C-alpha positions in Angstrom: 63.2 35.9 -23.2 66.6 37.1 -24.6 67.1 35.6 -27.7 70.4 33.2 -27.4 73.6 34.8 -29.2 74.4 32.7 -32.7 77.9 31.9 -33.5 78.8 30.7 -36.9 82.2 28.2 -37.2 84.0 27.9 -40.8 85.0 24.9 -41.4 87.2 23.8 -44.2 85.4 20.6 -45.8 82.2 18.9 -45.2 81.8 16.3 -43.2 85.2 17.2 -41.0 85.1 18.9 -37.7 88.2 19.1 -36.6 89.2 18.7 -33.0 89.8 22.7 -32.4 86.6 23.0 -34.1 84.7 21.0 -31.8 86.0 21.7 -28.6 85.0 25.8 -29.6 81.7 24.6 -30.5 81.1 22.6 -27.4 81.8 25.7 -25.3 80.1 27.9 -27.1 77.0 25.9 -26.4 77.7 25.1 -22.4 78.0 29.3 -22.2 74.2 29.3 -24.0 75.1 30.1 -27.3 73.5 28.8 -30.7 76.5 27.1 -32.2 76.3 25.9 -36.4 78.8 25.6 -39.4 79.3 26.6 -42.0 81.7 24.6 -44.9 83.9 26.4 -47.2 84.0 22.9 -49.3 82.4 20.1 -50.3 82.4 16.4 -48.9 84.8 15.6 -51.9 86.9 18.8 -51.1 85.8 21.2 -53.6 86.0 25.1 -52.8 82.9 26.8 -52.7 82.5 30.4 -53.9 82.8 33.4 -52.0 79.5 34.6 -52.8 77.7 31.0 -51.6 79.4 31.2 -48.3 78.2 34.5 -48.0 75.1 34.0 -48.8 74.8 31.4 -46.2 76.2 33.6 -43.6 73.7 36.2 -44.2 71.0 33.7 -44.4 72.4 32.3 -40.6 72.3 35.9 -38.9 75.2 35.1 -37.0 76.4 37.5 -34.5 79.8 36.4 -34.3 81.6 34.4 -37.1 84.5 31.9 -35.7 87.7 30.4 -37.7 90.9 28.9 -37.5 93.9 30.4 -38.7 93.3 31.3 -42.0 90.6 28.7 -43.3 88.8 31.0 -45.4 91.8 33.0 -47.0 91.0 32.2 -50.5 88.3 34.6 -50.4 89.4 37.3 -49.8 86.0 39.5 -50.5 83.9 37.4 -48.2 83.4 40.3 -45.5 82.3 42.9 -48.3 78.8 42.6 -47.5 77.4 45.4 -45.4 75.0 43.1 -43.5 78.3 41.6 -42.2 80.2 44.8 -40.8 78.3 44.5 -37.5 79.2 40.8 -36.9 82.3 39.9 -34.5 84.9 37.9 -37.0 87.5 35.9 -34.9 90.8 34.4 -36.1 92.2 31.3 -34.0 95.3 30.3 -34.4 97.0 27.2 -32.6 100.3 27.1 -35.0 102.7 28.9 -36.3 101.9 30.8 -39.6 105.3 30.2 -40.9 103.7 26.5 -42.5 100.8 28.4 -44.5 101.6 29.0 -47.9 98.5 31.0 -48.0 99.4 33.7 -45.1 102.9 33.6 -45.8 102.1 34.8 -49.6 99.1 37.4 -48.3 100.2 39.6 -45.3 98.4 42.2 -47.4 94.4 40.3 -47.0 95.2 39.9 -43.6 95.7 43.6 -42.8 92.9 44.6 -44.8 90.9 42.1 -43.0 91.8 43.2 -39.7 91.8 46.9 -40.4 89.0 47.3 -43.2 86.9 45.0 -41.9 87.6 44.3 -38.4 88.4 40.7 -37.7 89.8 39.6 -34.7 93.4 37.7 -34.5 94.1 35.2 -31.3 97.0 33.5 -31.6 98.2 31.2 -29.2 102.1 31.9 -28.2 103.3 35.7 -27.1 106.3 34.9 -29.7 104.3 34.6 -32.8 102.1 37.1 -31.7 105.0 39.4 -32.0 106.2 37.8 -35.4 102.1 38.2 -37.0 102.7 42.3 -36.1 106.0 42.1 -38.1 104.4 40.1 -41.0 100.6 41.9 -41.3 101.3 45.2 -39.4 98.7 44.3 -37.3 98.0 43.2 -33.3 96.4 39.9 -32.1 95.1 38.7 -28.6 96.2 35.9 -26.3 94.2 32.8 -26.2 94.5 29.3 -25.4 93.2 25.8 -26.1 91.1 23.7 -23.6 89.7 20.4 -22.5 85.9 19.4 -22.2 85.4 17.7 -18.7 83.0 15.2 -20.3 85.3 13.7 -21.7 88.7 13.7 -19.4 87.7 12.8 -15.8 89.5 12.2 -12.6 87.7 8.9 -11.9 88.5 7.7 -15.2 90.4 3.8 -14.8 93.7 3.7 -16.1 94.2 2.0 -19.6 97.3 0.8 -18.6 96.8 -0.2 -14.7 100.5 -2.4 -14.8 102.1 0.9 -16.1 101.4 2.8 -12.5 104.6 3.4 -12.0 106.2 4.4 -15.2 106.4 8.0 -16.7 103.6 8.2 -19.2 104.2 10.1 -22.9 101.0 10.2 -25.3 101.9 11.2 -27.8 104.1 10.8 -31.4 107.7 11.1 -32.6 108.1 11.4 -36.3 109.1 8.8 -38.1 112.9 9.1 -39.7 111.5 7.1 -42.8 108.5 10.0 -43.3 111.1 13.2 -42.8 113.0 11.7 -45.7 110.2 11.1 -47.8 109.4 14.8 -47.5 112.6 16.4 -47.6 113.6 14.4 -50.9 113.2 16.4 -53.7 115.3 19.2 -52.3 118.2 20.2 -53.9 121.8 19.7 -52.3 121.5 23.2 -50.5 119.0 22.3 -48.9 120.0 19.4 -47.6 123.1 20.8 -46.3 121.0 23.3 -45.0 118.9 20.8 -43.0 122.0 18.8 -42.3 123.7 22.3 -40.0 120.1 22.7 -38.5 119.6 19.4 -37.4 123.1 19.6 -35.8 122.2 22.7 -34.1 118.3 21.0 -32.6 120.3 18.3 -31.2 122.8 20.4 -28.6 120.5 23.9 -28.3 119.6 25.0 -25.5 115.3 24.7 -24.8 113.2 26.1 -26.3 114.2 24.8 -29.5 113.7 26.8 -33.0 113.9 25.5 -35.5 113.4 28.6 -38.2 116.2 30.5 -36.2 118.2 27.9 -36.4 118.3 27.8 -39.8 118.2 31.0 -40.2 121.6 31.4 -38.8 122.7 28.1 -40.0 122.3 29.8 -43.8 124.4 32.8 -42.2 127.3 30.7 -42.1 127.5 28.5 -45.3 128.7 31.2 -47.3 127.4 33.4 -50.2 126.9 30.6 -52.7 124.9 27.9 -51.1 123.2 31.5 -49.3 122.0 32.0 -52.9 121.1 28.7 -53.5 119.2 28.4 -50.5 117.4 31.6 -51.8 116.4 30.7 -55.3 115.0 27.2 -54.1 112.9 28.8 -51.7 110.9 31.5 -54.2 107.5 30.3 -53.4 105.0 30.4 -50.4 104.6 26.6 -51.0 108.1 25.4 -51.0 109.3 27.9 -48.3 106.1 26.4 -46.1 107.3 22.7 -47.1 110.6 23.6 -45.3 109.6 25.3 -42.4 107.2 22.1 -41.8 110.2 19.6 -42.4 112.3 21.8 -40.2 109.1 21.8 -37.8 109.0 17.9 -38.0 112.6 17.5 -37.2 112.2 19.9 -34.2 109.8 18.1 -32.9 111.6 15.0 -33.6 114.6 16.1 -31.9 113.1 17.9 -29.1 111.2 15.1 -27.7 113.9 12.3 -28.0 115.9 14.4 -26.1 113.8 15.2 -23.8 112.0 11.5 -23.0 116.0 10.3 -23.1 116.7 12.7 -20.1 113.7 11.2 -18.2 114.5 7.7 -19.1 117.9 7.7 -16.6 115.3 8.2 -14.0 112.5 6.8 -14.5 111.0 4.0 -16.6 108.9 5.1 -19.8 105.5 4.2 -21.0 104.6 5.4 -25.0 101.4 5.4 -26.1 101.4 6.7 -29.9 98.7 7.2 -32.7 97.9 9.7 -34.9 95.2 9.8 -38.0 97.3 11.3 -40.5 101.1 11.5 -39.1 103.2 9.3 -39.9 105.1 8.3 -37.0 108.2 6.4 -35.0 106.8 3.0 -33.8 108.5 0.9 -31.2 111.6 -1.0 -32.8 112.7 3.0 -33.8 111.9 3.9 -30.7 113.6 1.4 -29.1 116.7 2.4 -31.2 116.7 5.9 -30.8 116.4 5.2 -26.9 119.1 3.1 -26.3 119.1 1.6 -22.6 115.9 3.2 -21.6 113.1 0.9 -19.4 109.9 1.5 -21.8 107.2 -0.4 -23.0 105.1 1.1 -25.9 101.6 0.9 -27.3 100.2 2.0 -30.6 96.9 3.8 -30.0 96.2 5.0 -33.6 92.9 3.0 -33.3 91.6 3.9 -30.2 87.8 5.8 -30.0 88.1 8.8 -29.0 85.4 8.1 -25.8 88.5 6.2 -24.5 91.1 8.4 -24.7 90.6 9.8 -21.0 92.0 6.5 -19.5 95.4 7.5 -21.4 95.7 10.4 -19.4 95.1 8.5 -16.5 98.1 5.9 -17.4 101.1 6.3 -15.5 103.1 7.3 -11.6 102.9 10.7 -13.7 102.7 12.2 -17.3 105.6 13.9 -19.4 105.2 16.4 -22.1 108.0 17.6 -24.3 107.2 21.1 -26.1 106.5 21.3 -29.6 109.1 23.5 -31.1 106.7 26.7 -32.3 105.7 26.5 -28.6 108.1 29.1 -28.0 106.8 31.4 -24.4 103.4 29.6 -24.3 101.7 27.8 -27.0 100.8 25.2 -24.9 99.2 22.0 -25.9 95.9 20.0 -25.9 98.3 17.7 -23.4 98.0 20.1 -20.8 94.6 20.6 -20.4 94.0 16.9 -20.9 96.3 16.4 -17.7 94.5 19.3 -16.0 91.3 17.4 -17.1 92.3 14.0 -15.6 93.9 15.3 -12.3 97.1 13.9 -13.7 100.4 15.6 -12.9 102.7 16.3 -15.2 106.1 16.7 -15.9 107.0 19.0 -18.5 109.8 21.7 -20.1 109.7 25.2 -19.0 107.3 27.2 -20.7 106.8 30.6 -18.9 102.7 30.7 -19.7 102.7 26.8 -17.9 104.4 28.2 -15.2 101.9 31.7 -14.9 98.5 29.3 -14.9 99.6 26.2 -12.9 101.6 27.7 -10.2 103.8 25.1 -7.9 102.5 22.5 -6.8 99.4 22.7 -8.6 100.0 19.8 -10.6 103.1 20.8 -12.9 106.6 20.2 -12.7 108.6 22.4 -15.1 112.4 21.6 -15.9 114.4 24.4 -17.6 116.7 21.8 -19.7 117.4 17.7 -19.8 119.6 17.8 -16.7 116.5 19.1 -14.4 114.3 16.8 -16.8 116.3 14.0 -15.3 116.4 15.2 -11.5 112.5 16.2 -11.7 111.9 12.6 -12.6 113.8 11.2 -10.1 112.0 13.5 -7.3 108.5 12.5 -8.8 109.4 8.9 -8.6 109.9 9.1 -5.0 106.8 11.3 -4.1 104.2 8.8 -2.7 100.9 8.5 -5.1 98.7 10.4 -2.0 101.1 13.5 -2.7 100.9 13.4 -6.6 97.5 12.4 -6.8 96.4 16.1 -4.3 98.7 17.8 -6.7 96.4 16.6 -9.3 93.4 17.6 -7.8 94.8 21.3 -6.9 95.3 21.3 -10.6 91.8 19.7 -11.7 90.2 22.2 -9.4 92.4 25.0 -11.4 91.6 23.2 -15.2 87.5 23.6 -13.7 87.7 27.1 -13.0 89.2 28.6 -15.7 90.6 26.1 -18.7 87.6 24.2 -20.0 86.2 25.0 -23.5 83.3 27.1 -22.0 85.6 28.9 -20.1 87.7 29.6 -23.1 84.9 30.0 -25.4 83.8 33.1 -22.9 87.3 34.5 -23.0 87.6 34.7 -26.3 83.8 36.4 -27.1 84.6 38.7 -24.1 88.2 39.7 -25.3 89.1 43.1 -25.7 90.7 44.6 -28.9 94.3 43.6 -29.6 97.0 45.7 -27.8 100.9 46.2 -28.7 102.9 43.8 -27.3 106.5 42.6 -26.7 108.1 39.7 -26.6 111.7 39.1 -25.0 112.3 36.2 -27.5 110.6 37.6 -30.5 113.6 38.7 -32.2 115.8 36.5 -34.1 119.7 37.1 -34.4 121.8 37.0 -37.0 125.5 36.3 -37.0 127.1 39.7 -37.9 128.0 40.9 -41.0 125.4 38.3 -42.8 122.4 39.6 -44.0 118.9 38.2 -43.5 117.7 34.9 -45.6 115.5 35.8 -48.2 112.7 33.2 -47.0 112.3 34.3 -43.4 109.0 36.6 -43.9 109.5 40.2 -43.8 107.9 43.6 -42.6 104.5 43.8 -44.4 
């Protein structure tokens, strides 16, 4: 009998398993792989030495080592054991690297890992795959999130049956207070740039790109402000924090714009909960969405085995994609809705249109007016037609987008190839230089 293929997942801290690692691990097990986890820090968060991690990896003798983003980048010599030379090593990014100080600071480590040690990098958005090439000089391959059909089911009971005629949004919106706290230490020049960037995000066409809008805004602020901004953003740690604040503001603005558009045509049901993020509650949302017919529930304490009911709530579900997702970068919600056979209204992303074509349960809109029109159409659509679309979505999910299917795709992915993104180039104002905080070609 053939010995099962073994994968070892690197996780940041003992006793903690991210949703990403959990999904990948269950997918590998479903695909008949043996799977185990090696931790990079102990239960108290104290990091382990590279030789200790390397020794455990050599003891486990994996065929594949998989980790999220740059989790082991603080151990740059981790792969320097001859016995690990033939092991498939995979880094998977379901986020942008602009908010990671380690990767901003050390593109040379990535270049060495990919060129000398054969680390394969998968990135979930074509835009960021192109920026990865600019930053590290190396290629990456496409990857997507997925969902577990055991946890999200088309026959699950709605969490709130009385909300059956509402457009349902499951997700959070950053609170104003949390954004103010994050930026309170910024000098005046960064505050000014943040103000200008937020104004631009409030009127920018989708997809909203906070980093590019900030860079363009800086180019128009004049040399005095621009020099002060460059001086403030001298370290990768501060740059990553700045980018994180931009992203959080972009998330708030994009989601409120989208929900306000849907509310023009449909009553809303908003269900928000997060274990670490500070998010807007009912009072703040009502103030931010004046005149909207909405109901709200805080789901922070809901056990994970009840999440399936959230995605069976409402007439259809709504998604307003986070700003780091430009061409693809599809979030969990896409696949959780598909696993639940629940129709989804979303702002347009090319990759979403590719994997769930028209009449397969996903309705896409290119603008706020398009969201309002599509919401009105979905509200008029008989439930039996929406459920039929949901079933088509679910069929495609089972065939292509479970964690088992995703793990097989990752394991079988060919070597990365050069890729061109139509949106990967930042447009700078004529006559102005590129801001220093934007990552440069390695």
